[in-house]
N, C-alpha and C positions, 0 to 999 in steps of 0.2 A: 643461492641460486641453483645449486646442484640438485636439490630436491624438486624445484620447479621444473628444471630442464628434464629431470627424470619423468615427471608427470607428462610433459609434452611428448616425450618419447613413447611412453605407455599408450597415450591416446593415438598417436600415429600408428603404432603397432596394431591397436584394436581396429583401426580404420583400414589397415592394409589388406591385400588379398588373402593373407594367411591369418588374419585376425578374426574378430567376432562378427558373425552374420548380422546380428542386431545393430551393432555400431556402424557397420558398413551401409546399412539401409537408411540411416538417419540423414536428414538434410535440415536446412535452417527452419523450414516450416514445421517439420515434425518435432523439432527440439523445443519449439515455443511452449508447448504444453508442459514439458518436463522442466523447463527453466522457471515458469511461473509456479509450478508445484514446489520446486526446491526453494524458491524465494519465500513462499508462504510457510514452509517448514522452518526456515530460519527465523521468521517472525514469531512463530508459535513457540519455538524453543527459547528464543530471546526473552519472551514474556515470563518464562519460568525461572530464569536465572541459572539454568543448568549449563555451566561453562563447557563441560566435557561434550555434551550433546551439541551445543552451539558450534564447537570446533568442528565436529563431524559434518554438520549441516552446511557450514560455510565451505567446507571442502567439496561438497556436492555442487554448490553454486560455482565454485572455481572450475570444477570439471566441465560444467556447461559452457563457461567462457572459452576454455581451451578447445572444446569440441567445435564450437562455432568457428573459432579461428582456424582449426585444422581443416574443416570443410572448405572454408574460403581459400586456404592455401592450395588445396587440391584443385580448385577451380581457377588457379592462377590469379587469385585476388590478394587480399591482405593475409598476413600471418600473425602469430601471437606477438612477435617482436614489434610489429606495426601497432598492435593494440596497446602495448606497453608504452611505446614512444608517444602515441596519441594522447594518452592520459597524462603522461609527464608534461608534455608541451601545454596541454590544456590547463593543468593545475598552476603551472608557472605563469601563464598568460593571464589567468583569472585572479591571481593573487599579487598584483603589482605592489600592494602595501607590504608584502613580505619579501618578494624577489626584486622589487624595483624601488622607486623613490616616492611612490604615492603615499599620502597620509590619510588615514581614516579616523573618524571620531569614535565610532562604535560599530557593532555588528550590523545594525540597520543600514549604515552607509556601505558596508561591505556587500550586502545583498543588492543594494541599488547599483553599485559599480559592477557587480557580477552580471546583472541583467543587461547593462549597457554593453559590456564587453562581449557577451554572447551574441548580441545583435550584429556585431561587426566580424564575427568569426566566419570562416569560409563555410558556405552551405546555408547560412542563416540570413543572407542578404535579402532573400525574396520574401521574408516574413512581413506581412502587411499589418498584422494586429499584435498588440501586446499579449494577446491570449495564445498566439501561435507557440507551439512547443509543448503544450500540455497534451500528453499522450491520451488518446481515446481508448487505449487498452487498460488504463488505470481503473481500479474499482470505482464505482460511481461516487461514493462519499469522498474518496481521496481526490478524484478529479474535480469535484465541486470545490474543495478547499484550495486546490492549486489555482483554479480559475479565479477564485475570489482574491487570493494573495496577489496574483499578477495584476488584477484590476486595481487593488488597493495601492500598489506601488506607484501608480500614476494619479493617485488622488481620488479614485472612485471608491469611496468607502464612507462608513458612518463616522461621525465625529466622536461618538462615545458608544459604550455598550448599551445605552438606553435605546438606540436605534434598532439593533438586532432583537432586543426583547419585544419592542413594539411590533416589529415585523413578524415575529414568531406568533404572537397572539392574533394578529391580523390574518395570517395564513390559516390558523386553526379555525377562525370564524368562517373564512371563505370555503374551507374544506367541508365544514359542517353544513353550510348552506347548500353546497353542491350535492352532498349526500342526501340531505333532506328532500331535494328536488328530484332525486333519482336519476341524475345525469351522469352515466357511467364515464363518459369521456372527460367530462369536467372534473369528476372525482379524481381520476388518474392525474390530470393536469394539476389540480390543486394539491394533491398529495406530494407530487414532485416539488412544487413550490415550497411546501412545508418542510420537506427534507432538506432542501437547499437552505432554508432559513435556519434550520437546526444546525447545519454545518457552519453557517455564518456566525451563529452564537458561539459555537465551539471554538472557532478561530479567535474570537474576542476573549474567550476564557483561557486561551493558550492550551487548548486540548485538541489533539488530532482525532477527528470524528471517527475515522476508520479504526484507529486503535481502541477508542472508547467502546465502539460497537463490538469489536472482537472480544474485548474483556467482558462486556455485558453478555455476549453469547455464551462464553465459557462459564460465567457465573450461573446463568440459567441452566446450562447443561448439568453442572455439578449439583445444583439444588434439585433438579428434576430426577436425576439418578438417585439421589438420597430418598426422595419421595417413593420412587419405585422400590427401593430396598425396604423401606418401612412398610409399604403395602405387602410386599412379598413375605415379610416376617409374620404377618397376620394370617397368611394362607389364602388371601383373597386376590382377586384380579383388579387392576386399575379400573376397568370398565364397571366393576361392581360397586365402586366407591361413589358416594355422592360428592357434589361439588364442594359442599361445606366441609366434608371430611378431608378431601384433597387440599383444600385451602388451609386447613389447620396444620396438616403435615408440611405444607409449603412454608408456612410461617415458622414451624419448628426448624426446618432446614435452613431458612434465612438466619435464624438466631444462632444456630450452631456454626454456621459459616462465618459469622461476624465476631465470634469469640476470639 
């Protein structure tokens, strides 16, 4: 705990009148952007398996937590000790099968118990829907998957993966019909339904749609950068290449990436 206490001291110093002007200017609202940025950097590094970089990025997220707590303490709110106490109490309360005498058969039962316990926690009593608690600040794909998971826990779900497959093709047909009719508003609506259906299928395949898309984005970026390098080696510009030439280079990039 000595190092953690030192971190708290450093942040308090940065926020003091003798500290850093930038740190003193921050508040909970301004830190929101930086917290999100740091979390995404953790996810990006975690995908690469670079432990040393992951260690550093996790430190940046921890800094954000301590900064939030320091600002609250200055406003006579909670402090970092309260944050730690809160999570300790929450973990013990939500794991009665570990710290109590409750017995569970598997991880699915753990999740069901977790949701029921959350409903009875202070501050959650006013929740009227099983969907309450899904943050609207989440990326859209992740938000969709969380909404679906919560609905599924009360039985609102397909009996098998055949349902999501049928729904996917149904939404594709509806999107194509809307596009053929030139109805812009309907196209946006049906495209949203299609993306929601894709997320539902991902859930049945035990894939996190947000992670899958992020990996797909990175794969596209790596392949396109390789295409750029190959074009540059010929002394030509991308805009000078035909679609057929670019497609051939793209296939070469795919092949080299999959080796």
